[in-house]
GUMIZA-212355 format. One line per 10 residues: for each residue x, y, z of C-alpha. Coordinates in nm, 2 decimals, padded with zeros to 4 digits. Example, Ala and Ser with C-alpha at 12.3 -4.5 7.8 and 13.67 -1.06 7.14 Angstrom:
// residues 2
01.23:-00.45:00.78; 01.37:-00.11:00.71;
// end
This chain:
// residues 131
08.27:-02.13:23.24; 08.00:-02.16:22.96; 07.77:-01.84:22.88; 07.41:-01.87:23.00; 07.27:-01.86:22.65; 06.97:-02.07:22.59; 06.85:-02.08:22.22; 06.58:-02.35:22.26; 06.28:-02.11:22.29; 06.13:-01.78:22.17;
06.23:-01.45:22.33; 05.96:-01.21:22.48; 06.02:-00.97:22.18; 05.95:-01.23:21.91; 05.62:-01.32:22.08; 05.52:-00.97:22.09; 05.60:-00.89:21.73; 05.41:-01.21:21.63; 05.11:-01.09:21.84; 05.11:-00.76:21.67;
05.12:-00.91:21.33; 04.83:-01.15:21.42; 04.63:-00.87:21.57; 04.66:-00.66:21.25; 04.57:-00.96:21.04; 04.25:-01.01:21.26; 04.14:-00.64:21.25; 04.16:-00.68:20.87; 03.95:-00.97:20.86; 03.70:-00.81:21.11;
03.67:-00.51:20.84; 03.63:-00.76:20.57; 03.34:-00.94:20.74; 03.14:-00.62:20.79; 03.18:-00.53:20.43; 03.07:-00.89:20.34; 02.77:-00.87:20.56; 02.66:-00.53:20.40; 02.70:-00.66:20.06; 02.51:-00.98:20.14;
02.22:-00.76:20.29; 02.22:-00.56:19.97; 02.20:-00.84:19.75; 01.91:-00.99:19.96; 01.73:-00.66:19.90; 01.79:-00.67:19.53; 01.66:-01.04:19.52; 01.35:-00.94:19.71; 01.28:-00.64:19.47; 01.35:-00.86:19.17;
01.09:-01.12:19.32; 00.82:-00.84:19.37; 00.88:-00.73:19.01; 00.84:-01.07:18.89; 00.53:-01.12:19.09; 00.36:-00.83:18.92; 00.48:-00.94:18.58; 00.31:-01.27:18.64; -00.01:-01.11:18.77; -00.01:-00.91:18.45;
00.06:-01.21:18.23; -00.24:-01.41:18.37; -00.49:-01.12:18.36; -00.68:-01.06:18.02; -00.50:-00.82:17.81; -00.80:-00.58:17.78; -00.82:-00.54:18.15; -00.45:-00.39:18.18; -00.45:-00.01:18.16; -00.24:00.12:17.86;
-00.02:00.42:17.87; -00.12:00.47:18.25; 00.14:00.42:18.53; 00.00:00.22:18.81; 00.17:00.20:19.15; 00.15:00.00:19.47; 00.38:-00.08:19.76; 00.46:-00.38:19.96; 00.67:-00.47:20.26; 00.98:-00.72:20.24;
01.07:-00.97:20.50; 01.31:-00.74:20.66; 01.07:-00.46:20.68; 01.18:-00.25:20.40; 00.90:-00.09:20.20; 00.91:-00.15:19.82; 00.73:00.07:19.56; 00.63:-00.11:19.25; 00.52:00.10:18.94; 00.43:-00.04:18.60;
00.33:00.07:18.26; 00.19:-00.12:17.97; 00.26:00.04:17.61; 00.07:-00.12:17.31; 00.29:-00.23:17.02; 00.21:-00.34:16.66; -00.06:-00.58:16.64; 00.04:-00.94:16.53; -00.18:-01.14:16.28; -00.36:-01.33:16.55;
-00.30:-01.13:16.86; -00.16:-00.80:17.00; 00.15:-00.74:17.19; 00.21:-00.51:17.48; 00.54:-00.39:17.63; 00.51:-00.39:18.02; 00.79:-00.19:18.22; 00.80:-00.27:18.59; 01.01:-00.07:18.82; 01.06:-00.15:19.19;
01.21:00.12:19.41; 01.34:00.11:19.76; 01.56:00.30:20.02; 01.87:00.11:20.17; 01.81:00.13:20.55; 02.18:00.12:20.63; 02.32:00.39:20.39; 01.98:00.56:20.32; 02.04:00.57:19.95; 01.76:00.50:19.70;
01.77:00.19:19.47; 01.56:00.06:19.19; 01.53:-00.23:18.94; 01.34:-00.24:18.62; 01.20:-00.54:18.42; 01.08:-00.48:18.07; 00.88:-00.76:17.89; 00.61:-00.84:17.65; 00.28:-00.96:17.70; 00.06:-01.11:17.43;
-00.30:-01.21:17.42;
// end
């Protein structure tokens, strides 16, 4: 008589081990997706803050140089597309006059609070404006 040993398929234990390995891998991927989503949101906030700083710099560049207050910090706030409130502040400092024009250094800082981690963030742009 032949033993009843069939080697044509998987055993129940092999299937359970494979399912455990698959579930661990899927849980790791789920954690990775959460981290990726948070990092994308943080990058979006940084991009939005840089856009607000660039907007302020462009407004200062097109305004006459004698209308920009020197050595005085000016501040305003704006709301981003996600509802975050960004606070912009800028200061213009006079530099050495050139032969035909003057050059001012403008520092623009945009600050905001991360809504998920409740941590403050800021970005600064420094540029020169000439007349």
